[in-house]
Structure formats: C-alpha cells, structure tokens
mmCIF file as gemmi writes it, N, C-alpha and C atoms, coordinates in Angstrom:
data_model
loop_
_atom_site.group_PDB
_atom_site.id
_atom_site.type_symbol
_atom_site.label_atom_id
_atom_site.label_alt_id
_atom_site.label_comp_id
_atom_site.label_asym_id
_atom_site.label_entity_id
_atom_site.label_seq_id
_atom_site.pdbx_PDB_ins_code
_atom_site.Cartn_x
_atom_site.Cartn_y
_atom_site.Cartn_z
_atom_site.occupancy
_atom_site.B_iso_or_equiv
_atom_site.pdbx_formal_charge
_atom_site.auth_seq_id
_atom_site.auth_asym_id
_atom_site.pdbx_PDB_model_num
ATOM 1 N N . MET Axp A 1 ? 18.236 -9.503 9.469 1 0 ? 1 A 1
ATOM 2 C CA . MET Axp A 1 ? 18.297 -9.134 7.876 1 0 ? 1 A 1
ATOM 3 C C . MET Axp A 1 ? 18.848 -9.819 7.305 1 0 ? 1 A 1
ATOM 4 N N . LYS Axp A 2 ? 18.955 -10.101 5.766 1 0 ? 2 A 1
ATOM 5 C CA . LYS Axp A 2 ? 19.598 -11.04 4.503 1 0 ? 2 A 1
ATOM 6 C C . LYS Axp A 2 ? 20.775 -10.569 4.745 1 0 ? 2 A 1
ATOM 7 N N . PRO Axp A 3 ? 21.46 -10.593 4.257 1 0 ? 3 A 1
ATOM 8 C CA . PRO Axp A 3 ? 22.436 -10.073 3.336 1 0 ? 3 A 1
ATOM 9 C C . PRO Axp A 3 ? 22.176 -9.494 2.401 1 0 ? 3 A 1
ATOM 10 N N . LEU Axp A 4 ? 22.783 -8.703 1.635 1 0 ? 4 A 1
ATOM 11 C CA . LEU Axp A 4 ? 22.566 -7.664 0.213 1 0 ? 4 A 1
ATOM 12 C C . LEU Axp A 4 ? 23.655 -9.187 -0.909 1 0 ? 4 A 1
ATOM 13 N N . SER Axp A 5 ? 22.705 -10.009 -1.074 1 0 ? 5 A 1
ATOM 14 C CA . SER Axp A 5 ? 23.507 -10.378 -2.137 1 0 ? 5 A 1
ATOM 15 C C . SER Axp A 5 ? 22.83 -10.383 -3.556 1 0 ? 5 A 1
ATOM 16 N N . GLU Axp A 6 ? 21.256 -10.229 -3.56 1 0 ? 6 A 1
ATOM 17 C CA . GLU Axp A 6 ? 21.565 -9.547 -5.038 1 0 ? 6 A 1
ATOM 18 C C . GLU Axp A 6 ? 22.393 -7.791 -6.033 1 0 ? 6 A 1
ATOM 19 N N . GLU Axp A 7 ? 22.569 -7.992 -7.301 1 0 ? 7 A 1
ATOM 20 C CA . GLU Axp A 7 ? 23.266 -7.827 -7.335 1 0 ? 7 A 1
ATOM 21 C C . GLU Axp A 7 ? 22.138 -6.097 -7.568 1 0 ? 7 A 1
ATOM 22 N N . PRO Axp A 8 ? 23.171 -4.448 -6.642 1 0 ? 8 A 1
ATOM 23 C CA . PRO Axp A 8 ? 22.438 -3.452 -7.572 1 0 ? 8 A 1
ATOM 24 C C . PRO Axp A 8 ? 21.572 -3.015 -8.002 1 0 ? 8 A 1
ATOM 25 N N . HIS Axp A 9 ? 21.123 -1.908 -8.589 1 0 ? 9 A 1
ATOM 26 C CA . HIS Axp A 9 ? 20.768 -2.102 -10 1 0 ? 9 A 1
ATOM 27 C C . HIS Axp A 9 ? 19.415 -0.339 -9.785 1 0 ? 9 A 1
ATOM 28 N N . ARG Axp A 10 ? 18.946 0.3 -11.407 1 0 ? 10 A 1
ATOM 29 C CA . ARG Axp A 10 ? 18.264 1.636 -11.722 1 0 ? 10 A 1
ATOM 30 C C . ARG Axp A 10 ? 17.104 0.891 -10.609 1 0 ? 10 A 1
ATOM 31 N N . ILE Axp A 11 ? 16.161 2.241 -10.323 1 0 ? 11 A 1
ATOM 32 C CA . ILE Axp A 11 ? 15.64 1.968 -9.546 1 0 ? 11 A 1
ATOM 33 C C . ILE Axp A 11 ? 14.313 3.301 -10.035 1 0 ? 11 A 1
ATOM 34 N N . GLU Axp A 12 ? 13 2.679 -10.999 1 0 ? 12 A 1
ATOM 35 C CA . GLU Axp A 12 ? 12.645 4.026 -11.514 1 0 ? 12 A 1
ATOM 36 C C . GLU Axp A 12 ? 10.967 3.82 -10.43 1 0 ? 12 A 1
ATOM 37 N N . ILE Axp A 13 ? 11.076 4.897 -9.834 1 0 ? 13 A 1
ATOM 38 C CA . ILE Axp A 13 ? 9.362 5.478 -9.461 1 0 ? 13 A 1
ATOM 39 C C . ILE Axp A 13 ? 8.614 6.045 -9.738 1 0 ? 13 A 1
ATOM 40 N N . ASP Axp A 14 ? 7.638 5.853 -10.55 1 0 ? 14 A 1
ATOM 41 C CA . ASP Axp A 14 ? 6.615 7.37 -11.324 1 0 ? 14 A 1
ATOM 42 C C . ASP Axp A 14 ? 7.456 7.748 -12.429 1 0 ? 14 A 1
ATOM 43 N N . GLY Axp A 15 ? 8.367 6.622 -12.582 1 0 ? 15 A 1
ATOM 44 C CA . GLY Axp A 15 ? 9.08 6.892 -14.373 1 0 ? 15 A 1
ATOM 45 C C . GLY Axp A 15 ? 9.673 8.538 -14.701 1 0 ? 15 A 1
ATOM 46 N N . ARG Axp A 16 ? 10.21 7.944 -12.72 1 0 ? 16 A 1
ATOM 47 C CA . ARG Axp A 16 ? 11.743 8.907 -12.867 1 0 ? 16 A 1
ATOM 48 C C . ARG Axp A 16 ? 12.945 8.063 -11.384 1 0 ? 16 A 1
ATOM 49 N N . HIS Axp A 17 ? 13.577 8.025 -12.3 1 0 ? 17 A 1
ATOM 50 C CA . HIS Axp A 17 ? 15.077 7.564 -11.834 1 0 ? 17 A 1
ATOM 51 C C . HIS Axp A 17 ? 15.675 7.88 -10.028 1 0 ? 17 A 1
ATOM 52 N N . LEU Axp A 18 ? 15.462 6.613 -9.246 1 0 ? 18 A 1
ATOM 53 C CA . LEU Axp A 18 ? 15.932 6.969 -8.029 1 0 ? 18 A 1
ATOM 54 C C . LEU Axp A 18 ? 17.226 7.109 -8.891 1 0 ? 18 A 1
ATOM 55 N N . GLN Axp A 19 ? 17.837 8.41 -7.132 1 0 ? 19 A 1
ATOM 56 C CA . GLN Axp A 19 ? 19.349 9.207 -6.748 1 0 ? 19 A 1
ATOM 57 C C . GLN Axp A 19 ? 19.091 9.479 -5.954 1 0 ? 19 A 1
ATOM 58 N N . CYS Axp A 20 ? 20.67 8.801 -4.546 1 0 ? 20 A 1
ATOM 59 C CA . CYS Axp A 20 ? 20.239 9.059 -3.672 1 0 ? 20 A 1
ATOM 60 C C . CYS Axp A 20 ? 20.787 10.685 -3.633 1 0 ? 20 A 1
ATOM 61 N N . PRO Axp A 21 ? 20.063 11.033 -2.076 1 0 ? 21 A 1
ATOM 62 C CA . PRO Axp A 21 ? 20.176 12.073 -2.596 1 0 ? 21 A 1
ATOM 63 C C . PRO Axp A 21 ? 21.543 12.298 -1.417 1 0 ? 21 A 1
ATOM 64 N N . HIS Axp A 22 ? 22.206 11.156 -0.555 1 0 ? 22 A 1
ATOM 65 C CA . HIS Axp A 22 ? 23.41 11.331 0.447 1 0 ? 22 A 1
ATOM 66 C C . HIS Axp A 22 ? 25.263 12.069 -0.934 1 0 ? 22 A 1
ATOM 67 N N . CYS Axp A 23 ? 24.861 10.604 -1.904 1 0 ? 23 A 1
ATOM 68 C CA . CYS Axp A 23 ? 26.16 10.667 -2.385 1 0 ? 23 A 1
ATOM 69 C C . CYS Axp A 23 ? 25.738 11.183 -3.843 1 0 ? 23 A 1
ATOM 70 N N . SER Axp A 24 ? 24.772 10.817 -4.216 1 0 ? 24 A 1
ATOM 71 C CA . SER Axp A 24 ? 24.935 11.444 -5.593 1 0 ? 24 A 1
ATOM 72 C C . SER Axp A 24 ? 24.029 10.1 -6.692 1 0 ? 24 A 1
ATOM 73 N N . ARG Axp A 25 ? 24.418 8.784 -6.449 1 0 ? 25 A 1
ATOM 74 C CA . ARG Axp A 25 ? 24.517 7.409 -6.827 1 0 ? 25 A 1
ATOM 75 C C . ARG Axp A 25 ? 23.416 7.007 -7.045 1 0 ? 25 A 1
ATOM 76 N N . ASP Axp A 26 ? 22.924 5.601 -8.175 1 0 ? 26 A 1
ATOM 77 C CA . ASP Axp A 26 ? 21.899 5.185 -8.898 1 0 ? 26 A 1
ATOM 78 C C . ASP Axp A 26 ? 21.657 3.958 -8.556 1 0 ? 26 A 1
ATOM 79 N N . HIS Axp A 27 ? 22.427 3.27 -8.163 1 0 ? 27 A 1
ATOM 80 C CA . HIS Axp A 27 ? 22.372 1.602 -7.808 1 0 ? 27 A 1
ATOM 81 C C . HIS Axp A 27 ? 21.878 2.349 -6.795 1 0 ? 27 A 1
ATOM 82 N N . PHE Axp A 28 ? 20.768 0.866 -5.963 1 0 ? 28 A 1
ATOM 83 C CA . PHE Axp A 28 ? 20.355 0.455 -5.095 1 0 ? 28 A 1
ATOM 84 C C . PHE Axp A 28 ? 19.717 -1.238 -5.265 1 0 ? 28 A 1
ATOM 85 N N . HIS Axp A 29 ? 20.539 -1.369 -3.721 1 0 ? 29 A 1
ATOM 86 C CA . HIS Axp A 29 ? 20.022 -2.984 -3.35 1 0 ? 29 A 1
ATOM 87 C C . HIS Axp A 29 ? 17.926 -2.789 -2.714 1 0 ? 29 A 1
ATOM 88 N N . ARG Axp A 30 ? 17.214 -3.521 -3.219 1 0 ? 30 A 1
ATOM 89 C CA . ARG Axp A 30 ? 15.381 -3.657 -2.597 1 0 ? 30 A 1
ATOM 90 C C . ARG Axp A 30 ? 15.822 -4.881 -1.942 1 0 ? 30 A 1
ATOM 91 N N . ARG Axp A 31 ? 14.486 -4.179 -0.564 1 0 ? 31 A 1
ATOM 92 C CA . ARG Axp A 31 ? 14.264 -5.154 0.005 1 0 ? 31 A 1
ATOM 93 C C . ARG Axp A 31 ? 12.844 -4.864 0.387 1 0 ? 31 A 1
ATOM 94 N N . ARG Axp A 32 ? 12.002 -5.178 1.174 1 0 ? 32 A 1
ATOM 95 C CA . ARG Axp A 32 ? 10.531 -5.46 1.567 1 0 ? 32 A 1
ATOM 96 C C . ARG Axp A 32 ? 10.501 -4.768 3.008 1 0 ? 32 A 1
ATOM 97 N N . MET Axp A 33 ? 9.888 -3.355 3.674 1 0 ? 33 A 1
ATOM 98 C CA . MET Axp A 33 ? 9.61 -4.096 4.53 1 0 ? 33 A 1
ATOM 99 C C . MET Axp A 33 ? 8.659 -4.053 5.363 1 0 ? 33 A 1
ATOM 100 N N . ARG Axp A 34 ? 8.279 -3.758 6.698 1 0 ? 34 A 1
ATOM 101 C CA . ARG Axp A 34 ? 6.589 -4.343 7.643 1 0 ? 34 A 1
ATOM 102 C C . ARG Axp A 34 ? 7.398 -3.075 7.75 1 0 ? 34 A 1
ATOM 103 N N . VAL Axp A 35 ? 6.164 -2.379 7.921 1 0 ? 35 A 1
ATOM 104 C CA . VAL Axp A 35 ? 6.25 -0.695 8.35 1 0 ? 35 A 1
ATOM 105 C C . VAL Axp A 35 ? 4.404 -0.759 9.39 1 0 ? 35 A 1
ATOM 106 N N . GLU Axp A 36 ? 4.515 0.062 11.187 1 0 ? 36 A 1
ATOM 107 C CA . GLU Axp A 36 ? 3.447 0.098 11.452 1 0 ? 36 A 1
ATOM 108 C C . GLU Axp A 36 ? 2.677 1.958 11.124 1 0 ? 36 A 1
ATOM 109 N N . LEU Axp A 37 ? 2.31 2.029 10.832 1 0 ? 37 A 1
ATOM 110 C CA . LEU Axp A 37 ? 1.779 3.493 11.115 1 0 ? 37 A 1
ATOM 111 C C . LEU Axp A 37 ? 0.772 3.428 12.077 1 0 ? 37 A 1
ATOM 112 N N . ALA Axp A 38 ? 0.302 4.06 12.349 1 0 ? 38 A 1
ATOM 113 C CA . ALA Axp A 38 ? -1.152 5.408 13.54 1 0 ? 38 A 1
ATOM 114 C C . ALA Axp A 38 ? -1.01 6.278 12.68 1 0 ? 38 A 1
ATOM 115 N N . SER Axp A 39 ? -3.051 6.025 13.205 1 0 ? 39 A 1
ATOM 116 C CA . SER Axp A 39 ? -3.733 6.733 12.169 1 0 ? 39 A 1
ATOM 117 C C . SER Axp A 39 ? -3.95 7.22 13.391 1 0 ? 39 A 1
ATOM 118 N N . PRO Axp A 40 ? -4.299 7.88 13.641 1 0 ? 40 A 1
ATOM 119 C CA . PRO Axp A 40 ? -5.195 9.316 14.894 1 0 ? 40 A 1
ATOM 120 C C . PRO Axp A 40 ? -7.043 9.025 14.907 1 0 ? 40 A 1
ATOM 121 N N . ALA Axp A 41 ? -7.165 8.269 16.495 1 0 ? 41 A 1
ATOM 122 C CA . ALA Axp A 41 ? -8.713 7.985 16.471 1 0 ? 41 A 1
ATOM 123 C C . ALA Axp A 41 ? -9.533 8.337 17.855 1 0 ? 41 A 1
ATOM 124 N N . GLY Axp A 42 ? -9.306 9.403 18.484 1 0 ? 42 A 1
ATOM 125 C CA . GLY Axp A 42 ? -9.575 10.143 19.098 1 0 ? 42 A 1
ATOM 126 C C . GLY Axp A 42 ? -8.109 10.17 20.373 1 0 ? 42 A 1
ATOM 127 N N . MET Axp A 43 ? -8.117 9.125 21.411 1 0 ? 43 A 1
ATOM 128 C CA . MET Axp A 43 ? -7.183 9.623 22.621 1 0 ? 43 A 1
ATOM 129 C C . MET Axp A 43 ? -6.278 8.359 21.696 1 0 ? 43 A 1
ATOM 130 N N . GLN Axp A 44 ? -6.736 7.387 21.659 1 0 ? 44 A 1
ATOM 131 C CA . GLN Axp A 44 ? -5.635 6.034 21.034 1 0 ? 44 A 1
ATOM 132 C C . GLN Axp A 44 ? -5.942 6.049 19.456 1 0 ? 44 A 1
ATOM 133 N N . PRO Axp A 45 ? -4.998 5.797 18.685 1 0 ? 45 A 1
ATOM 134 C CA . PRO Axp A 45 ? -4.317 6.236 17.722 1 0 ? 45 A 1
ATOM 135 C C . PRO Axp A 45 ? -4.629 4.111 17.124 1 0 ? 45 A 1
ATOM 136 N N . GLU Axp A 46 ? -5.138 4.173 15.955 1 0 ? 46 A 1
ATOM 137 C CA . GLU Axp A 46 ? -4.897 3 15.816 1 0 ? 46 A 1
ATOM 138 C C . GLU Axp A 46 ? -4.339 2.206 14.703 1 0 ? 46 A 1
ATOM 139 N N . TRP Axp A 47 ? -3.713 1.356 15.425 1 0 ? 47 A 1
ATOM 140 C CA . TRP Axp A 47 ? -1.97 0.825 14.795 1 0 ? 47 A 1
ATOM 141 C C . TRP Axp A 47 ? -2.922 0.198 13.107 1 0 ? 47 A 1
ATOM 142 N N . HIS Axp A 48 ? -1.982 0.198 12.273 1 0 ? 48 A 1
ATOM 143 C CA . HIS Axp A 48 ? -1.94 -0.351 11.205 1 0 ? 48 A 1
ATOM 144 C C . HIS Axp A 48 ? -0.907 -0.694 10.549 1 0 ? 48 A 1
ATOM 145 N N . GLU Axp A 49 ? -1.06 -1.881 10.005 1 0 ? 49 A 1
ATOM 146 C CA . GLU Axp A 49 ? 0.526 -2.375 9.353 1 0 ? 49 A 1
ATOM 147 C C . GLU Axp A 49 ? 0.634 -2.692 7.546 1 0 ? 49 A 1
ATOM 148 N N . SER Axp A 50 ? 1.69 -2.625 6.97 1 0 ? 50 A 1
ATOM 149 C CA . SER Axp A 50 ? 1.441 -2.036 5.712 1 0 ? 50 A 1
ATOM 150 C C . SER Axp A 50 ? 3.142 -2.714 5.634 1 0 ? 50 A 1
ATOM 151 N N . ILE Axp A 51 ? 3.158 -2.613 3.946 1 0 ? 51 A 1
ATOM 152 C CA . ILE Axp A 51 ? 4.581 -3.365 3.335 1 0 ? 51 A 1
ATOM 153 C C . ILE Axp A 51 ? 5.191 -1.788 2.715 1 0 ? 51 A 1
ATOM 154 N N . ALA Axp A 52 ? 6.728 -2.39 3.374 1 0 ? 52 A 1
ATOM 155 C CA . ALA Axp A 52 ? 6.85 -0.818 1.752 1 0 ? 52 A 1
ATOM 156 C C . ALA Axp A 52 ? 8.618 -1.244 1.094 1 0 ? 52 A 1
ATOM 157 N N . HIS Axp A 53 ? 8.18 -0.781 -0.228 1 0 ? 53 A 1
ATOM 158 C CA . HIS Axp A 53 ? 9.69 -1.311 0.005 1 0 ? 53 A 1
ATOM 159 C C . HIS Axp A 53 ? 10.995 -0.248 0.057 1 0 ? 53 A 1
ATOM 160 N N . ALA Axp A 54 ? 12.069 -0.747 0.353 1 0 ? 54 A 1
ATOM 161 C CA . ALA Axp A 54 ? 13.712 -0.216 1.656 1 0 ? 54 A 1
ATOM 162 C C . ALA Axp A 54 ? 14.712 -0.331 -0.375 1 0 ? 54 A 1
ATOM 163 N N . PHE Axp A 55 ? 14.539 1.034 -0.402 1 0 ? 55 A 1
ATOM 164 C CA . PHE Axp A 55 ? 15.888 0.907 -1.62 1 0 ? 55 A 1
ATOM 165 C C . PHE Axp A 55 ? 16.976 1.85 -0.418 1 0 ? 55 A 1
ATOM 166 N N . ILE Axp A 56 ? 17.935 0.334 -1.075 1 0 ? 56 A 1
ATOM 167 C CA . ILE Axp A 56 ? 19.329 1.059 -0.518 1 0 ? 56 A 1
ATOM 168 C C . ILE Axp A 56 ? 20.823 1.232 -0.827 1 0 ? 56 A 1
ATOM 169 N N . CYS Axp A 57 ? 21.399 2.095 -1.559 1 0 ? 57 A 1
ATOM 170 C CA . CYS Axp A 57 ? 22.333 2.785 -2.359 1 0 ? 57 A 1
ATOM 171 C C . CYS Axp A 57 ? 23.12 1.369 -1.877 1 0 ? 57 A 1
ATOM 172 N N . SER Axp A 58 ? 24.12 1.375 -3.163 1 0 ? 58 A 1
ATOM 173 C CA . SER Axp A 58 ? 24.743 0.174 -2.943 1 0 ? 58 A 1
ATOM 174 C C . SER Axp A 58 ? 26.498 1.001 -2.681 1 0 ? 58 A 1
ATOM 175 N N . HIS Axp A 59 ? 26.069 2.52 -2.448 1 0 ? 59 A 1
ATOM 176 C CA . HIS Axp A 59 ? 27.229 2.709 -1.832 1 0 ? 59 A 1
ATOM 177 C C . HIS Axp A 59 ? 27.528 3.972 -0.919 1 0 ? 59 A 1
ATOM 178 N N . CYS Axp A 60 ? 26.78 3.993 0.138 1 0 ? 60 A 1
ATOM 179 C CA . CYS Axp A 60 ? 27.138 4.8 0.845 1 0 ? 60 A 1
ATOM 180 C C . CYS Axp A 60 ? 25.898 4.337 1.994 1 0 ? 60 A 1
ATOM 181 N N . GLY Axp A 61 ? 25.309 3.372 1.531 1 0 ? 61 A 1
ATOM 182 C CA . GLY Axp A 61 ? 23.769 3.126 2.308 1 0 ? 61 A 1
ATOM 183 C C . GLY Axp A 61 ? 23.115 3.102 2.905 1 0 ? 61 A 1
ATOM 184 N N . LEU Axp A 62 ? 22.317 4.664 1.971 1 0 ? 62 A 1
ATOM 185 C CA . LEU Axp A 62 ? 21.221 4.85 3.213 1 0 ? 62 A 1
ATOM 186 C C . LEU Axp A 62 ? 19.791 4.65 2.366 1 0 ? 62 A 1
ATOM 187 N N . ILE Axp A 63 ? 19.566 4.581 3.554 1 0 ? 63 A 1
ATOM 188 C CA . ILE Axp A 63 ? 17.841 2.941 2.903 1 0 ? 63 A 1
ATOM 189 C C . ILE Axp A 63 ? 17.038 4.695 2.45 1 0 ? 63 A 1
ATOM 190 N N . GLN Axp A 64 ? 16.624 4.387 1.462 1 0 ? 64 A 1
ATOM 191 C CA . GLN Axp A 64 ? 14.89 5.408 1.922 1 0 ? 64 A 1
ATOM 192 C C . GLN Axp A 64 ? 13.728 3.988 1.101 1 0 ? 64 A 1
ATOM 193 N N . GLY Axp A 65 ? 12.249 4.316 1.659 1 0 ? 65 A 1
ATOM 194 C CA . GLY Axp A 65 ? 10.947 3.728 1.82 1 0 ? 65 A 1
ATOM 195 C C . GLY Axp A 65 ? 10.393 4.103 1.075 1 0 ? 65 A 1
ATOM 196 N N . PHE Axp A 66 ? 9.766 3.604 0.643 1 0 ? 66 A 1
ATOM 197 C CA . PHE Axp A 66 ? 8.51 4.239 -0.084 1 0 ? 66 A 1
ATOM 198 C C . PHE Axp A 66 ? 7.418 2.822 0.727 1 0 ? 66 A 1
ATOM 199 N N . LEU Axp A 67 ? 5.58 3.509 0.6 1 0 ? 67 A 1
ATOM 200 C CA . LEU Axp A 67 ? 4.98 2.52 1.142 1 0 ? 67 A 1
ATOM 201 C C . LEU Axp A 67 ? 4.908 2.261 -0.426 1 0 ? 67 A 1
ATOM 202 N N . ALA Axp A 68 ? 4.124 1.406 -0.464 1 0 ? 68 A 1
ATOM 203 C CA . ALA Axp A 68 ? 3.331 0.741 -1.519 1 0 ? 68 A 1
ATOM 204 C C . ALA Axp A 68 ? 2.055 0.192 -2.15 1 0 ? 68 A 1
ATOM 205 N N . ARG Axp A 69 ? 1.972 0.263 -3.331 1 0 ? 69 A 1
ATOM 206 C CA . ARG Axp A 69 ? 1.269 1.604 -3.459 1 0 ? 69 A 1
ATOM 207 C C . ARG Axp A 69 ? -0.665 -0.267 -3.717 1 0 ? 69 A 1
C-alpha cells in the first residue's frame, strides 16, 4: 500500500461531516479499495467485485469504508 502522503482533510458524506468513532477527530486520508462481496445464490454464493472509499483517521488510524455509488 502506498504511504499516506496526502494531507488529511475533512470528509462530508450525504451532508454530514465524518467523525472518527474511536477518537472523535475529523481529519482523514482517503484511499480507494477493492471489495469482494458475496450475494447468496442457492448453495453457492456469487462473488462480485466493488469499489469502496476508505477513510483513514489521521490521528488513530481507524479505517472507515463506504461502497461507491
């Protein structure tokens, strides 16, 4: 994974500012990540690949992820 070289900034999602649930800080580094999701299809799940946005708290490092719409 690349080093976190960008400056952290405040993130707004659906009109609300993102806040870290662990340390309550509000500045994050942004990354895109690939996510594999399983949807049930009988006995064998079907796997789908999706893109998500990962926000990494600049203070404690907690990662929060949101699927891209």
